[in-house]
Backbone and ligand atoms as CSV (ligand in chain L), in Angstrom:
chain,resi,resn,atom,element,x,y,z
A,1,MET,N,N,-19.104,7.195,20.223
A,1,MET,CA,C,-19.097,5.791,20.029
A,1,MET,C,C,-17.667,5.254,20.037
A,2,GLN,N,N,-17.423,4.188,20.732
A,2,GLN,CA,C,-16.074,3.623,20.674
A,2,GLN,C,C,-16.098,2.105,20.610
A,3,LYS,N,N,-15.024,1.505,20.122
A,3,LYS,CA,C,-14.872,0.089,20.016
A,3,LYS,C,C,-13.468,-0.273,20.430
A,4,ILE,N,N,-13.335,-1.404,21.110
A,4,ILE,CA,C,-12.010,-1.925,21.469
A,4,ILE,C,C,-11.852,-3.293,20.773
A,5,PHE,N,N,-10.702,-3.452,20.100
A,5,PHE,CA,C,-10.377,-4.722,19.429
A,5,PHE,C,C,-9.215,-5.376,20.201
A,6,ASN,N,N,-9.386,-6.666,20.467
A,6,ASN,CA,C,-8.311,-7.440,21.131
A,6,ASN,C,C,-7.415,-8.008,20.028
A,7,ILE,N,N,-6.160,-7.572,20.088
A,7,ILE,CA,C,-5.165,-8.052,19.079
A,7,ILE,C,C,-4.445,-9.217,19.715
A,8,ASP,N,N,-5.203,-10.303,19.914
A,8,ASP,CA,C,-4.700,-11.350,20.781
A,8,ASP,C,C,-3.734,-12.325,20.143
A,9,ALA,N,N,-3.493,-12.185,18.837
A,9,ALA,CA,C,-2.455,-13.027,18.211
A,9,ALA,C,C,-1.053,-12.514,18.504
A,10,PHE,N,N,-0.892,-11.284,18.931
A,10,PHE,CA,C,0.435,-10.659,19.068
A,10,PHE,C,C,1.074,-11.051,20.375
A,11,PRO,N,N,2.168,-11.843,20.385
A,11,PRO,CA,C,2.801,-12.271,21.647
A,11,PRO,C,C,3.765,-11.171,22.170
A,12,THR,N,N,3.913,-11.159,23.463
A,12,THR,CA,C,4.904,-10.354,24.125
A,12,THR,C,C,6.319,-10.644,23.499
A,13,GLY,N,N,7.048,-9.558,23.258
A,13,GLY,CA,C,8.444,-9.733,22.740
A,13,GLY,C,C,8.512,-9.635,21.238
A,14,TYR,N,N,7.389,-9.756,20.556
A,14,TYR,CA,C,7.437,-9.610,19.080
A,14,TYR,C,C,7.654,-8.128,18.736
A,15,TYR,N,N,8.097,-7.926,17.489
A,15,TYR,CA,C,8.370,-6.540,17.027
A,15,TYR,C,C,7.154,-6.049,16.202
A,16,MET,N,N,6.481,-5.059,16.714
A,16,MET,CA,C,5.171,-4.599,16.127
A,16,MET,C,C,5.357,-3.340,15.350
A,17,CYS,N,N,4.665,-3.289,14.185
A,17,CYS,CA,C,4.657,-2.137,13.316
A,17,CYS,C,C,3.241,-1.722,13.037
A,18,TRP,N,N,2.948,-0.424,13.001
A,18,TRP,CA,C,1.581,0.018,12.771
A,18,TRP,C,C,1.566,1.193,11.757
A,19,PHE,N,N,0.454,1.244,10.994
A,19,PHE,CA,C,0.223,2.325,10.043
A,19,PHE,C,C,-1.256,2.622,10.028
A,20,VAL,N,N,-1.625,3.842,10.358
A,20,VAL,CA,C,-3.044,4.198,10.581
A,20,VAL,C,C,-3.341,5.507,9.737
A,21,THR,N,N,-4.366,5.408,8.845
A,21,THR,CA,C,-4.795,6.562,8.127
A,21,THR,C,C,-6.273,6.842,8.450
A,22,THR,N,N,-6.710,8.061,8.204
A,22,THR,CA,C,-8.106,8.409,8.280
A,22,THR,C,C,-8.492,9.214,7.074
A,23,GLN,N,N,-9.778,9.135,6.698
A,23,GLN,CA,C,-10.384,10.062,5.712
A,23,GLN,C,C,-11.830,10.240,6.226
A,24,ALA,N,N,-11.939,11.217,7.171
A,24,ALA,CA,C,-13.223,11.286,7.918
A,24,ALA,C,C,-13.541,12.730,8.310
A,25,ALA,N,N,-14.794,13.071,8.212
A,25,ALA,CA,C,-15.237,14.371,8.688
A,25,ALA,C,C,-15.225,14.449,10.194
A,26,TYR,N,N,-15.424,13.324,10.860
A,26,TYR,CA,C,-15.451,13.299,12.337
A,26,TYR,C,C,-14.007,13.258,12.914
A,27,LEU,N,N,-13.903,13.710,14.100
A,27,LEU,CA,C,-12.683,13.523,14.896
A,27,LEU,C,C,-12.480,12.058,15.224
A,28,VAL,N,N,-11.337,11.525,14.915
A,28,VAL,CA,C,-11.051,10.123,15.154
A,28,VAL,C,C,-9.875,9.968,16.146
A,29,HIS,N,N,-10.091,9.241,17.209
A,29,HIS,CA,C,-9.079,9.023,18.233
A,29,HIS,C,C,-8.745,7.531,18.263
A,30,VAL,N,N,-7.483,7.211,18.157
A,30,VAL,CA,C,-7.019,5.813,18.142
A,30,VAL,C,C,-5.906,5.616,19.135
A,31,LYS,N,N,-5.967,4.540,19.855
A,31,LYS,CA,C,-4.978,4.206,20.886
A,31,LYS,C,C,-4.560,2.755,20.775
A,32,LEU,N,N,-3.273,2.487,20.733
A,32,LEU,CA,C,-2.750,1.116,20.698
A,32,LEU,C,C,-1.975,0.893,22.001
A,33,PHE,N,N,-2.335,-0.110,22.751
A,33,PHE,CA,C,-1.776,-0.272,24.081
A,33,PHE,C,C,-1.782,-1.758,24.476
A,34,ASP,N,N,-1.002,-2.058,25.551
A,34,ASP,CA,C,-1.079,-3.380,26.176
A,34,ASP,C,C,-1.068,-3.189,27.679
A,35,SER,N,N,-0.758,-4.263,28.382
A,35,SER,CA,C,-0.875,-4.192,29.852
A,35,SER,C,C,0.115,-3.303,30.494
A,36,VAL,N,N,1.180,-2.942,29.783
A,36,VAL,CA,C,2.213,-2.055,30.387
A,36,VAL,C,C,2.531,-0.842,29.578
A,37,THR,N,N,2.232,-0.757,28.274
A,37,THR,CA,C,2.706,0.326,27.411
A,37,THR,C,C,1.576,0.868,26.514
A,38,THR,N,N,1.615,2.187,26.315
A,38,THR,CA,C,0.807,2.824,25.228
A,38,THR,C,C,1.730,3.118,24.061
A,39,TYR,N,N,1.453,2.487,22.954
A,39,TYR,CA,C,2.357,2.632,21.791
A,39,TYR,C,C,2.074,3.924,21.025
A,40,PHE,N,N,0.797,4.283,20.881
A,40,PHE,CA,C,0.432,5.615,20.412
A,40,PHE,C,C,-0.965,5.912,20.926
A,41,ASP,N,N,-1.248,7.205,21.033
A,41,ASP,CA,C,-2.525,7.695,21.486
A,41,ASP,C,C,-2.735,9.008,20.763
A,42,ALA,N,N,-3.433,8.986,19.621
A,42,ALA,CA,C,-3.433,10.100,18.709
A,42,ALA,C,C,-4.829,10.361,18.138
A,43,SER,N,N,-5.037,11.605,17.721
A,43,SER,CA,C,-6.328,11.983,17.116
A,43,SER,C,C,-6.062,12.751,15.827
A,44,LYS,N,N,-7.050,12.706,14.993
A,44,LYS,CA,C,-6.985,13.404,13.675
A,44,LYS,C,C,-8.393,13.745,13.240
A,45,GLN,N,N,-8.601,14.901,12.616
A,45,GLN,CA,C,-9.874,15.247,12.022
A,45,GLN,C,C,-9.588,15.858,10.655
A,46,SER,N,N,-9.659,15.043,9.596
A,46,SER,CA,C,-9.407,15.511,8.241
A,46,SER,C,C,-9.955,14.535,7.252
A,47,ILE,N,N,-10.521,15.076,6.130
A,47,ILE,CA,C,-10.950,14.204,5.090
A,47,ILE,C,C,-9.819,13.827,4.132
A,48,GLU,N,N,-8.619,14.390,4.404
A,48,GLU,CA,C,-7.430,14.087,3.591
A,48,GLU,C,C,-6.666,12.919,4.262
A,49,ILE,N,N,-6.245,12.005,3.438
A,49,ILE,CA,C,-5.571,10.789,3.994
A,49,ILE,C,C,-4.178,11.081,4.547
A,50,GLU,N,N,-3.504,12.114,3.989
A,50,GLU,CA,C,-2.208,12.527,4.502
A,50,GLU,C,C,-2.372,13.683,5.512
A,51,PRO,N,N,-1.545,13.761,6.547
A,51,PRO,CA,C,-0.562,12.748,6.951
A,51,PRO,C,C,-1.209,11.598,7.692
A,52,PRO,N,N,-0.566,10.440,7.839
A,52,PRO,CA,C,-1.162,9.364,8.637
A,52,PRO,C,C,-1.457,9.821,10.083
A,53,LEU,N,N,-2.404,9.172,10.683
A,53,LEU,CA,C,-2.670,9.430,12.099
A,53,LEU,C,C,-1.542,8.947,12.992
A,54,ALA,N,N,-1.004,7.747,12.615
A,54,ALA,CA,C,0.102,7.206,13.379
A,54,ALA,C,C,0.891,6.235,12.483
A,55,GLN,N,N,2.211,6.191,12.680
A,55,GLN,CA,C,3.053,5.261,11.933
A,55,GLN,C,C,4.382,5.124,12.707
A,56,ASN,N,N,4.678,3.864,13.161
A,56,ASN,CA,C,5.917,3.654,13.888
A,56,ASN,C,C,6.067,2.149,14.136
A,57,ALA,N,N,6.940,1.774,15.010
A,57,ALA,CA,C,7.176,0.387,15.374
A,57,ALA,C,C,7.806,0.322,16.767
A,58,ALA,N,N,7.617,-0.798,17.456
A,58,ALA,CA,C,8.197,-1.006,18.805
A,58,ALA,C,C,8.112,-2.465,19.178
A,59,GLY,N,N,8.973,-2.895,20.029
A,59,GLY,CA,C,8.818,-4.231,20.616
A,59,GLY,C,C,7.614,-4.296,21.547
A,60,ILE,N,N,6.894,-5.400,21.554
A,60,ILE,CA,C,5.747,-5.588,22.427
A,60,ILE,C,C,6.205,-5.814,23.851
A,61,ALA,N,N,5.879,-4.927,24.717
A,61,ALA,CA,C,6.421,-4.996,26.087
A,61,ALA,C,C,5.570,-5.821,27.028
A,62,GLY,N,N,4.268,-5.783,26.856
A,62,GLY,CA,C,3.336,-6.425,27.821
A,62,GLY,C,C,2.492,-7.507,27.185
A,63,ALA,N,N,1.380,-7.769,27.782
A,63,ALA,CA,C,0.412,-8.746,27.324
A,63,ALA,C,C,-0.881,-8.005,26.854
A,64,ASN,N,N,-1.681,-8.753,26.100
A,64,ASN,CA,C,-3.015,-8.293,25.728
A,64,ASN,C,C,-2.994,-6.952,24.954
A,65,VAL,N,N,-2.381,-7.008,23.796
A,65,VAL,CA,C,-2.387,-5.794,22.896
A,65,VAL,C,C,-3.834,-5.505,22.513
A,66,GLN,N,N,-4.228,-4.242,22.680
A,66,GLN,CA,C,-5.582,-3.788,22.360
A,66,GLN,C,C,-5.560,-2.503,21.524
A,67,LEU,N,N,-6.567,-2.347,20.707
A,67,LEU,CA,C,-6.698,-1.148,19.871
A,67,LEU,C,C,-8.059,-0.496,20.215
A,68,LEU,N,N,-8.018,0.751,20.625
A,68,LEU,CA,C,-9.204,1.561,20.886
A,68,LEU,C,C,-9.521,2.484,19.720
A,69,ILE,N,N,-10.703,2.417,19.175
A,69,ILE,CA,C,-11.135,3.391,18.183
A,69,ILE,C,C,-12.285,4.231,18.828
A,70,ASP,N,N,-12.105,5.505,18.929
A,70,ASP,CA,C,-13.059,6.393,19.554
A,70,ASP,C,C,-13.442,7.511,18.606
A,71,ILE,N,N,-14.725,7.534,18.187
A,71,ILE,CA,C,-15.233,8.541,17.240
A,71,ILE,C,C,-16.489,9.122,17.886
A,72,PRO,N,N,-16.314,10.135,18.760
A,72,PRO,CA,C,-17.438,10.651,19.559
A,72,PRO,C,C,-18.668,11.031,18.798
A,73,GLU,N,N,-18.510,11.592,17.571
A,73,GLU,CA,C,-19.645,12.056,16.817
A,73,GLU,C,C,-20.337,10.924,16.058
A,74,SER,N,N,-19.723,9.753,15.981
A,74,SER,CA,C,-20.328,8.660,15.210
A,74,SER,C,C,-21.362,7.921,16.053
A,75,SER,N,N,-22.498,7.585,15.431
A,75,SER,CA,C,-23.517,6.877,16.133
A,75,SER,C,C,-23.390,5.346,15.947
A,76,GLY,N,N,-22.466,4.910,15.099
A,76,GLY,CA,C,-22.231,3.482,14.876
A,76,GLY,C,C,-20.946,3.244,14.157
A,77,ILE,N,N,-20.087,2.412,14.756
A,77,ILE,CA,C,-18.796,2.084,14.151
A,77,ILE,C,C,-18.892,0.659,13.603
A,78,ASP,N,N,-18.758,0.512,12.283
A,78,ASP,CA,C,-18.713,-0.837,11.721
A,78,ASP,C,C,-17.324,-1.136,11.214
A,79,ASN,N,N,-16.968,-2.464,11.078
A,79,ASN,CA,C,-15.590,-2.756,10.724
A,79,ASN,C,C,-15.508,-3.983,9.879
A,80,SER,N,N,-14.469,-4.031,9.030
A,80,SER,CA,C,-14.033,-5.214,8.335
A,80,SER,C,C,-12.688,-5.578,8.921
A,81,LEU,N,N,-12.565,-6.792,9.444
A,81,LEU,CA,C,-11.315,-7.200,10.120
A,81,LEU,C,C,-10.758,-8.484,9.470
A,82,ASP,N,N,-9.503,-8.392,9.071
A,82,ASP,CA,C,-8.826,-9.552,8.486
A,82,ASP,C,C,-7.583,-9.841,9.271
A,83,ALA,N,N,-7.467,-11.037,9.838
A,83,ALA,CA,C,-6.245,-11.435,10.584
A,83,ALA,C,C,-5.511,-12.434,9.713
A,84,PHE,N,N,-4.168,-12.341,9.713
A,84,PHE,CA,C,-3.398,-13.220,8.888
A,84,PHE,C,C,-2.119,-13.618,9.593
A,85,GLU,N,N,-1.418,-14.653,9.022
A,85,GLU,CA,C,-0.118,-15.054,9.544
A,85,GLU,C,C,0.901,-14.787,8.446
A,86,ILE,N,N,2.118,-14.471,8.876
A,86,ILE,CA,C,3.283,-14.413,8.001
A,86,ILE,C,C,4.003,-15.704,8.120
A,87,THR,N,N,4.230,-16.399,7.028
A,87,THR,CA,C,4.848,-17.718,7.068
A,87,THR,C,C,6.130,-17.714,6.224
A,88,ASN,N,N,7.113,-18.481,6.633
A,88,ASN,CA,C,8.336,-18.550,5.861
A,88,ASN,C,C,8.202,-19.680,4.792
A,89,ASN,N,N,9.295,-19.956,4.096
A,89,ASN,CA,C,9.178,-20.865,2.944
A,89,ASN,C,C,9.041,-22.336,3.271
A,90,VAL,N,N,9.059,-22.640,4.606
A,90,VAL,CA,C,8.745,-24.030,4.990
A,90,VAL,C,C,7.438,-24.078,5.794
A,91,GLY,N,N,6.715,-22.972,5.765
A,91,GLY,CA,C,5.370,-22.950,6.325
A,91,GLY,C,C,5.337,-22.597,7.795
A,92,ALA,N,N,6.455,-22.263,8.401
A,92,ALA,CA,C,6.420,-21.889,9.824
A,92,ALA,C,C,5.954,-20.450,9.977
A,93,THR,N,N,5.182,-20.219,11.017
A,93,THR,CA,C,4.695,-18.869,11.264
A,93,THR,C,C,5.796,-18.011,11.896
A,94,VAL,N,N,6.108,-16.893,11.297
A,94,VAL,CA,C,7.126,-15.964,11.780
A,94,VAL,C,C,6.534,-14.615,12.164
A,95,GLY,N,N,5.238,-14.455,11.993
A,95,GLY,CA,C,4.599,-13.199,12.374
A,95,GLY,C,C,3.096,-13.282,12.179
A,96,TYR,N,N,2.464,-12.203,12.633
A,96,TYR,CA,C,1.023,-12.089,12.558
A,96,TYR,C,C,0.635,-10.669,12.088
A,97,GLY,N,N,-0.574,-10.597,11.492
A,97,GLY,CA,C,-0.983,-9.267,11.074
A,97,GLY,C,C,-2.488,-9.082,11.118
A,98,TYR,N,N,-2.906,-7.854,11.169
A,98,TYR,CA,C,-4.318,-7.461,11.157
A,98,TYR,C,C,-4.504,-6.328,10.199
A,99,ASN,N,N,-5.475,-6.433,9.329
A,99,ASN,CA,C,-5.967,-5.294,8.576
A,99,ASN,C,C,-7.387,-4.984,8.991
A,100,LEU,N,N,-7.589,-3.755,9.400
A,100,LEU,CA,C,-8.880,-3.329,10.005
A,100,LEU,C,C,-9.374,-2.051,9.297
A,101,PHE,N,N,-10.602,-2.088,8.771
A,101,PHE,CA,C,-11.135,-0.993,8.048
A,101,PHE,C,C,-12.441,-0.568,8.698
A,102,ILE,N,N,-12.578,0.742,8.986
A,102,ILE,CA,C,-13.671,1.250,9.836
A,102,ILE,C,C,-14.602,2.146,8.967
A,103,GLU,N,N,-15.886,1.898,9.173
A,103,GLU,CA,C,-16.976,2.765,8.649
A,103,GLU,C,C,-17.628,3.519,9.832
A,104,ASP,N,N,-17.514,4.839,9.804
A,104,ASP,CA,C,-18.062,5.578,10.925
A,104,ASP,C,C,-19.386,6.277,10.592
A,105,GLY,N,N,-19.869,6.106,9.341
A,105,GLY,CA,C,-21.166,6.728,8.982
A,105,GLY,C,C,-22.001,5.759,8.187
A,106,GLY,N,N,-22.739,6.301,7.255
A,106,GLY,CA,C,-23.717,5.415,6.558
A,106,GLY,C,C,-23.401,5.144,5.116
A,107,ASP,N,N,-22.236,5.592,4.613
A,107,ASP,CA,C,-22.028,5.448,3.137
A,107,ASP,C,C,-21.319,4.164,2.778
A,108,GLY,N,N,-20.878,3.385,3.738
A,108,GLY,CA,C,-20.356,2.066,3.474
A,108,GLY,C,C,-19.062,1.977,2.721
A,109,ASP,N,N,-18.266,3.009,2.727
A,109,ASP,CA,C,-16.991,2.961,1.967
A,109,ASP,C,C,-15.847,2.313,2.753
A,110,TYR,N,N,-16.006,2.217,4.057
A,110,TYR,CA,C,-15.010,1.567,4.932
A,110,TYR,C,C,-13.591,2.135,4.757
A,111,ASN,N,N,-13.537,3.448,4.500
A,111,ASN,CA,C,-12.204,4.053,4.443
A,111,ASN,C,C,-12.056,5.164,5.450
A,112,ASP,N,N,-12.940,5.283,6.421
A,112,ASP,CA,C,-12.845,6.367,7.379
A,112,ASP,C,C,-11.634,6.243,8.265
A,113,VAL,N,N,-11.340,5.004,8.666
A,113,VAL,CA,C,-10.085,4.716,9.385
A,113,VAL,C,C,-9.557,3.388,8.830
A,114,SER,N,N,-8.257,3.341,8.508
A,114,SER,CA,C,-7.569,2.123,8.056
A,114,SER,C,C,-6.401,1.857,9.007
A,115,ILE,N,N,-6.406,0.595,9.504
A,115,ILE,CA,C,-5.339,0.285,10.478
A,115,ILE,C,C,-4.620,-1.013,9.950
A,116,MET,N,N,-3.367,-0.920,9.838
A,116,MET,CA,C,-2.543,-2.085,9.459
A,116,MET,C,C,-1.558,-2.348,10.595
A,117,LEU,N,N,-1.663,-3.545,11.168
A,117,LEU,CA,C,-0.796,-3.938,12.298
A,117,LEU,C,C,-0.033,-5.235,11.929
A,118,VAL,N,N,1.274,-5.257,12.169
A,118,VAL,CA,C,2.027,-6.440,11.939
A,118,VAL,C,C,2.917,-6.688,13.162
A,119,ALA,N,N,3.180,-7.933,13.529
A,119,ALA,CA,C,4.140,-8.267,14.576
A,119,ALA,C,C,4.997,-9.412,14.086
A,120,TRP,N,N,6.300,-9.173,14.012
A,120,TRP,CA,C,7.221,-10.226,13.619
A,120,TRP,C,C,7.892,-10.812,14.840
A,121,LYS,N,N,8.260,-12.112,14.725
A,121,LYS,CA,C,8.967,-12.795,15.856
A,121,LYS,C,C,10.282,-12.123,16.120
A,122,SER,N,N,10.981,-11.729,15.065
A,122,SER,CA,C,12.316,-11.146,15.173
A,122,SER,C,C,12.342,-9.750,14.542
A,123,LYS,N,N,13.100,-8.847,15.182
A,123,LYS,CA,C,13.213,-7.509,14.555
A,123,LYS,C,C,14.217,-7.543,13.416
A,124,ASN,N,N,15.340,-8.173,13.591
A,124,ASN,CA,C,16.381,-8.152,12.571
A,124,ASN,C,C,16.644,-9.522,11.986
L,1,CA,CA,CA,-17.528,6.256,5.356
């Protein structure tokens, strides 16, 4: 079973940071990519949260940032998705973020995969 999420709030040129953990019996494959670049393409199979499946940052090179979650052994991938904006002290938007929590089985704990994505307008 796999799912693709469109991270469509993230503009080209923004500075993107990601942090991905798993706590799952199944093999979990996650890929973050856009029209020109693959930012990470990694797999993990462990019920232990450490080490993270992926953690890093990069400037967004292309358009249409997308996140692929692939869990071949899972018969159904459910998710809780929260999108937010980062605002400065006069209310202007200076970044965007997504928190995504995946349930790959039937126990409803939504901790099998956790993905935190942020993109700021400026790196420094
Ligand atoms: Ca679960």
